C-alpha positions in Angstrom: 0.0 0.0 0.0 3.0 2.3 0.0 3.4 5.3 2.3 0.4 5.5 4.6 -0.6 6.1 8.2 -0.7 2.7 9.9 -3.2 2.8 12.7 -3.0 -1.0 13.5 0.7 -1.1 14.2 0.4 -3.5 17.2 -0.1 -6.5 14.9 0.4 -7.6 11.3 -3.1 -9.2 11.0 -6.2 -9.3 13.1 -6.2 -12.1 15.7 -9.3 -14.3 16.3 -12.3 -12.4 17.5 -12.9 -12.1 21.3 -16.6 -11.6 20.6 -16.6 -8.2 22.3 -18.1 -5.2 20.5 -16.7 -1.7 20.7 -18.2 1.5 19.4 -15.9 4.4 18.7 -17.7 7.7 18.1 -15.5 9.9 16.0 -13.0 8.9 13.2 -10.3 11.5 13.8 -6.7 10.6 15.0 -7.8 9.5 18.5 -10.6 7.3 17.2 -8.6 5.7 14.4 -5.6 5.1 16.7 -7.9 3.4 19.2 -9.5 1.3 16.5 -6.1 0.1 15.4 -5.1 -0.9 18.9 -8.3 -2.6 19.8 -8.6 -4.5 16.5 -5.2 -6.0 17.4 -6.7 -7.2 20.6 -9.5 -9.1 18.8 -12.4 -6.6 19.4 -15.2 -6.2 16.8 -15.2 -2.4 16.1 -17.7 0.0 14.6 -16.6 3.6 14.1 -19.3 6.2 13.8 -18.6 9.6 12.2 -20.7 12.4 10.8 -18.4 13.0 7.8 -18.7 11.1 4.5 -15.2 9.8 5.0 -13.2 8.7 8.1 -10.2 10.9 9.0 -11.6 13.8 11.0 -9.7 17.1 10.9 -6.8 15.3 9.3 -8.9 15.1 6.2 -11.4 17.9 6.5 -9.3 20.8 7.9 -5.6 20.2 7.8 -4.4 21.0 4.3 -2.9 18.2 2.1 0.5 19.9 1.9 0.7 19.4 5.7 -0.7 15.8 5.8 -1.2 14.1 2.4 -4.7 12.8 2.4 -3.8 9.6 0.6 -1.8 8.5 3.7 -4.9 8.9 5.8 -7.3 7.2 3.4 -5.0 4.2 2.8 -4.6 3.8 6.6 -8.4 3.8 6.9 -8.7 1.3 4.1 -6.3 -1.1 5.9 -8.4 -0.9 9.0 -11.5 -1.7 7.0 -10.2 -4.4 4.7 -7.5 -6.1 6.7 -8.7 -5.6 10.3 -12.5 -5.7 9.8 -13.2 -2.3 11.3 -16.7 -1.2 10.3 -17.1 2.5 9.5 -20.6 4.0 9.7 -20.2 7.4 8.1 -22.7 10.3 7.6 -23.9 9.2 11.0 -24.2 11.5 14.0 -24.4 10.2 17.5 -26.1 12.6 19.9 -28.4 12.7 22.9 -30.4 15.6 24.1 -31.2 19.0 22.6 -28.6 20.4 20.2 -28.4 24.1 21.2 -25.8 25.3 18.8 -24.7 24.7 15.2 -21.8 22.3 14.8 -19.5 22.7 11.8 -19.3 19.8 9.5 -22.9 18.6 10.0 -24.0 19.1 6.4 -23.5 15.5 5.4 -25.4 13.8 8.3 -28.0 11.4 7.0 -28.6 9.4 10.1 -28.8 10.2 13.8 -28.4 7.7 16.6 -28.8 8.4 20.4 -25.8 7.9 22.6 -28.0 5.7 24.9 -28.6 3.3 22.0 -24.9 3.0 21.3 -24.0 2.5 25.0 -26.7 -0.2 25.3 -25.7 -2.1 22.2 -21.9 -2.3 22.8 -19.6 -3.8 25.4 -17.4 -0.7 25.4 -17.8 2.8 24.0 -15.1 5.4 23.2 -16.0 9.0 22.5 -13.5 10.9 20.3 -15.8 13.5 18.8 -13.2 16.4 18.8 -13.9 20.1 18.5 -16.5 21.1 15.9 -17.7 24.5 17.2 -15.5 27.5 16.5 -15.2 30.5 18.8 -15.9 33.8 17.0 -15.6 36.9 19.2 -18.8 38.9 19.7 -17.6 42.1 18.1 -19.8 44.8 16.5 -20.5 43.6 12.9 -19.4 40.0 13.5 -22.7 38.8 12.0 -21.8 40.3 8.6 -21.5 38.1 5.5 -17.9 37.3 4.9 -17.1 36.6 8.5 -16.2 33.0 8.9 -14.3 30.6 11.2 -11.0 29.2 10.1 -12.5 25.7 10.4 -15.4 26.5 8.1 -13.1 28.3 5.7 -10.7 25.5 5.1 -13.5 22.9 5.3 -15.0 24.1 2.1 -11.8 23.7 0.2 -11.2 20.2 1.6 -14.7 19.2 0.5 -14.0 20.4 -3.1 -10.6 18.7 -3.2 -12.3 15.4 -2.0 -14.9 15.9 -4.7 -17.7 16.0 -2.2 -19.0 19.3 -3.5 -18.9 20.5 -7.1 -18.1 24.2 -6.7 -14.9 25.6 -5.2 -15.5 28.1 -2.4 -14.8 31.8 -3.1 -11.6 32.6 -1.2 -12.2 36.4 -1.1 -10.1 39.0 -2.8 -8.5 40.3 0.4 -8.6 38.0 3.3 -7.8 38.9 6.9 -7.1 36.0 9.3 -7.2 36.7 13.0 -5.1 34.3 15.2 -1.6 32.8 15.7 -2.1 29.0 15.7 -1.9 26.4 13.0 -5.5 27.0 12.0 -4.7 30.6 11.4 -1.6 29.8 9.4 -3.5 27.2 7.3 -6.3 29.6 6.6 -3.9 32.4 5.6 -1.9 30.1 3.4 -5.1 28.7 1.8 -6.2 32.2 0.9 -2.9 33.0 -0.6 -2.8 29.8 -2.7 -6.2 30.7 -4.0 -4.9 34.0 -5.3 -6.2 36.3 -2.5 -4.3 39.1 -0.8 -3.7 37.5 2.6 -3.1 39.0 6.0 -2.4 37.3 9.3 -3.0 39.4 12.4 -2.0 38.3 15.9 -2.5 40.0 19.3 0.8 38.9 20.7 4.2 38.7 19.0 5.5 36.1 16.7 7.5 34.7 19.6 4.3 33.8 21.5 2.4 32.5 18.4 1.3 28.8 19.0 2.1 27.9 15.4 5.7 28.9 16.0 8.2 31.3 14.4 9.1 28.9 11.6 5.6 28.5 10.3 4.8 32.1 10.3 8.0 33.1 8.7 7.4 30.4 6.1 4.1 31.9 5.0 5.5 35.4 5.1 8.1 34.3 2.5 5.2 33.0 0.4 3.5 36.4 0.5 1.2 36.5 3.6 1.5 39.8 5.4 1.9 39.2 9.1 1.2 41.9 11.7 1.8 41.3 15.4 0.5 43.1 18.5 -2.9 44.0 16.9 -6.4 42.9 18.0 -9.8 43.3 16.3 -12.2 45.9 17.6 -15.1 46.0 15.0 -16.1 44.4 11.7 -17.0 47.1 9.2 -19.9 46.2 6.9 -21.8 47.7 4.0 -25.2 46.3 2.9 -24.6 43.3 5.3 -21.2 42.4 3.7 -17.8 42.8 5.2 -15.8 45.7 3.8 -13.0 45.9 6.4 -12.0 45.4 10.0 -11.0 47.9 12.6 -7.9 46.9 14.6 -6.2 48.2 17.7 -2.5 48.1 18.5 -1.5 46.2 21.6 1.4 46.0 24.0 2.5 43.1 26.1 1.6 43.2 29.8 1.9 40.7 32.7 1.5 37.0 32.0 -2.0 35.5 32.0 -3.1 32.0 33.3 -1.3 30.4 30.4 2.0 32.0 31.3 2.1 34.1 28.2 2.2 37.9 28.4 -1.3 39.4 28.3 -1.9 41.8 25.4 -3.0 45.3 26.6 -4.7 47.8 24.2 -2.9 51.0 23.4 -5.5 53.9 23.5 -6.0 55.9 20.4 -4.2 53.4 18.2 -7.1 52.1 16.1 -6.7 51.6 12.3 -8.7 50.0 9.5 -7.7 47.2 7.1 -10.0 46.8 4.1 -11.1 43.2 3.5 -14.0 41.3 2.0 -13.4 38.2 4.1 -12.5 38.0 7.8 -11.5 34.6 9.1 -11.4 34.0 12.9 -8.9 31.3 14.0 -9.6 32.0 17.6 -10.1 28.6 19.0 -12.6 25.7 19.0 -14.9 24.2 21.6 -15.2 20.5 22.4 -18.3 18.8 20.9 -19.3 15.8 23.0 -22.2 13.7 21.6 -24.5 14.8 24.4 -26.2 18.0 25.5 -25.1 19.7 28.7 -28.6 18.9 30.2 -28.1 17.7 33.8 -30.9 15.1 33.4 -29.4 13.7 30.2 -25.9 13.6 31.7 -27.0 12.0 34.9 -28.9 9.3 32.9 -25.7 8.4 31.0 -23.3 8.8 33.9 -21.2 11.4 32.1 -20.0 14.8 33.3 -18.9 17.8 31.3 -16.5 20.7 32.4 -17.4 24.4 31.9 -15.5 24.2 28.6 -17.8 21.4 27.5 -15.0 18.8 27.6 -15.8 15.3 28.9 -14.6 14.5 32.5 -12.6 11.3 32.7 -10.3 9.7 35.3 -6.7 8.8 34.8 -7.8 5.8 32.8 -9.8 7.9 30.4 -13.0 6.4 31.9 -16.1 8.5 32.4 -18.6 8.1 35.2 -20.2 5.3 33.2 -17.6 2.5 33.5 -18.1 1.1 30.0 -17.8 4.6 28.4 -14.4 6.1 27.8 -13.3 9.3 26.1 -10.1 10.6 24.5 -8.6 13.2 22.2 -9.7 16.8 21.9 -13.2 16.2 23.3 -11.4 15.6 26.6 -8.3 17.8 26.4 -9.6 20.7 24.2 -8.0 21.7 20.9 -4.5 20.1 20.5 -2.3 18.6 17.8 -2.5 15.3 16.0 0.3 13.7 18.1 -1.3 14.3 21.6 -4.7 13.3 20.2 -3.3 10.0 18.8 -1.5 9.3 22.0 -4.7 9.9 24.0 -6.6 7.5 21.8 -4.0 4.8 22.2 -3.9 5.2 26.0 -7.7 5.1 26.3 -7.8 1.9 24.1 -5.2 0.2 26.3 -7.2 1.1 29.5 -10.4 -0.1 27.8 -8.9 -3.5 27.1 -7.4 -3.8 30.6 -10.7 -2.8 32.2 -12.9 -5.3 30.4 -10.4 -8.1 30.7 -10.4 -7.6 34.5 -14.1 -7.4 34.5 -14.4 -10.7 32.6 -12.1 -12.4 35.0 -14.3 -11.3 38.0 -17.7 -11.8 36.3 -18.0 -13.1 32.7 -20.3 -10.9 30.6 -23.7 -12.4 29.7 -23.6 -13.0 26.0 
């Protein structure tokens, strides 16, 4: 199969079945890593995902020049064909009332309740990631042409994967707000599409989560980077973006993250003309359950204030047979930590059920 991401690296072929069924909700790096590990332990695995293809943000957000998509798709195919992993795509697992729009829901054809999944499987792993973007509530932020970085790059990924017929309009002058990988990817995407691209960040390049190397790389490509600036207002005309008012900042004392806190400089506002404003200002975890206390109590699951799932040191929720891993537990991270989290969770899942079987064999 050539150069590809190998998710089932613990074995060369699937061992005999142990007749235990595992549901994994979410086919991103954490879910696929867990599927690979557990398939090598003999589990029968079904992976549910709302997208048309498994791969999560590796396929639908991260650009192919960062992670070649054929490597992801070939790794998924191996899981399916060689290790018997069943993928149920275009399927959303959710319980309770959905109170907000989640990005990437446009392909959902089937919905299943989390209770149904929990009842029908011996073990459940939740790896649903972060599919809600944070866009600051600034004056004018509802104008057409204001978009999250995730939605912006998602459209281009869909076109490249031939899941939509029309390529998104990149905008003629695109302003991206943020300093992480999502911001870098959105700014580079705009530039590659022929747009005039700006990347604006409220701290300096030294504090940018994407790192100095990445930002200097896209600067050499032609992205204009400005540091120590923050958005104040989206300027609109007839409901469409025409520019963004920015304010210069200086660095003050460190905040809770240990990084210096940006402080506005009075009287330093200026305007940048733009027809597209992309906010790469973070994402929120999207567990497959509403934050309703009644629903959570029924399932034995708890959420933090940030909507992440509460787990113990073994990645286990308050419901012993339900585990969670990846960004839905830790918040937005990189592929490496998400993959590691999925592997650790899978290992604890296997250990927990083997210990349970020794004490009290499951009724089959």
